[in-house]
N, C-alpha and C positions, 0 to 999 in steps of 0.2 A: 482121717483116722480121728478119733475123739481120745485125746488123752488127759487125765487127769494125776496131779501130784498135789498129797496132802503133806504139809511141811511147816514145821511153827518158825522158821527161821526164814525171813523174808528174802536174803542174800542167796540162799538155796533155793528157793523157788523162781527167783530169777534167772539163776545160772543154768537150773534145769530147762526153763523155757529157752535158753539160748541155744543150748544143746539140741533140743528137740526139734526147733526151727532149722538148726544148721543141717539136722539130718534129713528134713524134709526138703530143704533146697537143693540139697545135695543128689536127693534121688526124685526130684520133681514130684513129690508127694502132697497131699494137702491135708493140715494139721489144723485141727481146733484144738487149742491147750486151755485147762481149767486150772487154776490154781489156787488152793485153798490153806489157810493159815492155822487151821486147827479142824479136828475131828467135829467139833459142834458145828463147824461154819459148813463143812460138806453135807452134814445129816440134815443141817435145816433148809439147806438150797434144794437136797434131794432126799425126801423123806420117805418115799416110797417105792423109787426106781433110781438107776445109775445109767445114765445115757453116754457111758465109756466102754470105748473098745481096750482100753486098758488102764488100770489103776496103781499109781506108784505112791508108796506110802513110807512116810519115815516111820519107824519104829519109837525113837524116843521123842515123842512130845509131851507137852505139859497138859492138863487134863487127863482126857480119853487118850491112850497113846495109840499107836498105829496096829496092834495086834487085837487091843479090844475093838477097836474101828472095824477090822476085818470080819470079827467075829459078829458085829452087828449088821455088817453087810451081807454078810451069809446066810442070815435069816430070811434074806428076802431074795437075793441073787446068788445062785450055786457056780454059774458059768462065767462071770467076770473075771478075768485074768487080774491077778495081783502080785507085783512084786515090791518087796519089802527093800528099803535102803537102809543099811544101819552100820555102825563101825564095830560091832559087835556080833561074836558067832554063836553065842547062847541060844539064840531064838529059832536057832535052825528046825531043832523038831518040834517046837511048839506052832512052827508055820506050817508043819502036815495038816494039823487041825482043821486051819482054815483053807487047804489047797492052795499054798501059795504057789505061784508058778515058779518064783528064782528071789536069790535074795541078789543083792548088790552092794557090794560094800563100798564106803565112804572112804576118801571121795571118791566119787564115780567116775570110772574110766572110760572115754569117749567111745573106744573101738567096742568095749563088752556092752555098752546102752544102745549103739547103733545095732549091734548083733541082735538085740534085743526086740529092737523097733523091725528091724529087717523079717525076723520071724513073726510077729504079730501081724505085721503088713501082709505078708505072703499068706498067712492062715485067711484073713481078711478077703484078700483077692480071690480064693478057691470058694468063697460063699458068695461073693458078689453076684448081682444079678444085672443083664444085660437086656438091652433091647437091639436085636439086628433087625436095620432098616435100609432100605435101597435109598441112597441120598444122591440125587444128580448122576444115576447111573453107577455107583461105585456102593459095594457093599459096607455099611459101617456099623461098628459094634459102639451102644452107646450106654455107657454105666447107669443105671437107673438112680442112683445116689448122688449123679452129678445134675440131676434136672431139675429147675427151678420152679418152670411153670411150662405149661402148653396152651396154645393159641389154635383155634380153629380159624382158617381164612378161605371161605369158599371150600374146595373139596381137597385144600390141604392143610396141614398143621405144621407150626412152628414150635420147636422144642429151643426153649432157652434154658442153657445148662451153663455151669462152671467154665465150660472149655469153648465156650461159644455157640452161636445158634444155628438150628438145622430145620430147613425148610424141606417138606417131601409129600408125595400124595398118599392121603389116610385121612378118615374121618375121624373126629373126636370120642366117638363112642368105641372105636376098635381101640385107640390108644387107650382110653379109661379101662376097659375091660382088661387088657396086658399089664398097666400098671396096679391095677388091685389085687394083681396075684400077693401082692405085699402086704395088703392090709386083714384084718385091722391089728394095730399094735405093735408095727413094725417102726424101726427108724426113718423110714421111707414110706410116707403115705400122702396120699393125695386126695383133695378134694375140689369138688367144682364150685366157683366163686361165682360163677357167670355162665350163661348158657354157651359161651364161645371159649372159657376158659376153665382148666385146671391148674392147681397150684399144688407143690410139696409142702407140707407143713413145716418140715425139718428147715425150709428155707425161708420161713415169713418173720420176719422181725417183730412187725406189729398188724392189726387189725382195725382199721378205720371205717367209716360208717360205707365210703364208697370207694374203697381199694385198700388192696395190702401191700406194704410194702416190705420188700424182700431184702435179704441180706446183703446182695449187692447192691442196693440201692432202687434197684428196677421196681414196677409197681404194676398192678394187676387189677383190672377193676373186680369189685364185687355190688352184686345186683341185690337192690332192696329186699327181693324177696330171700335171699342167700345169707344175708348180713348173719342172721341169729345162729343158723348153724355153723357157719363159719367160724364165728367168734368162739361158740362153745367148743369146736373141735380143736382149735388153737390153744384156749385155755386148757382143756385136758390133754393135750398133747404136751404142753410146755410142763404140766405137773407129772407125767409121766416118764418125760424123757429130758427136761430142763430144756436151756436155751442153747440151740444147735447151731448158731450162727456164730461166727469166729471170734474169739473176742481180743 
């Protein structure tokens, strides 16, 4: 789950990150946390789209406040769940204008934050896509958004995922067709880097002439013919979704 928090007090940013990571550790969830010290910083990093599953906004910030930032975001994204953090209640009615999901009063109570994160996580799971594959004689459900890369090995493929590797009998064209159901413009998008490899653009840390370096430090080869299209796809994806590798 990708969670962003915009707050101009550094100590509050760090405290929220600690709480969110505690929630993730207790529930065995994977969280990518984005912290921004101002509305200006968030909009500079993401001028056109917002690659978050949840956005937490402090209302009382210097410069552009959280309410004004939410109004700017709503011009481009009507669906992003926004939760305001404040120590004042008079903003509640104004929040309806931007479709605020909820308000949390400062100081944020751990139980209320965890309840909110559980709610968002449950909603995401309901929308999550899976591959249902026969691996070693067992039927396995593999979340598409955990897949880093796919490698063809003769009549078999190897899925490299955040939960480990899966190897089973299938050809690359079949798996490419299944994975393409998410494309284009989704957070999980795959591209061919080589005749024997597919890679999730969300998992790419950087593109080099001969290989892609992934978020977990692994790499996949990039053929000479594929380099231009892979690099352009990576740049486009980054501009649309931001850096999806965990910070």
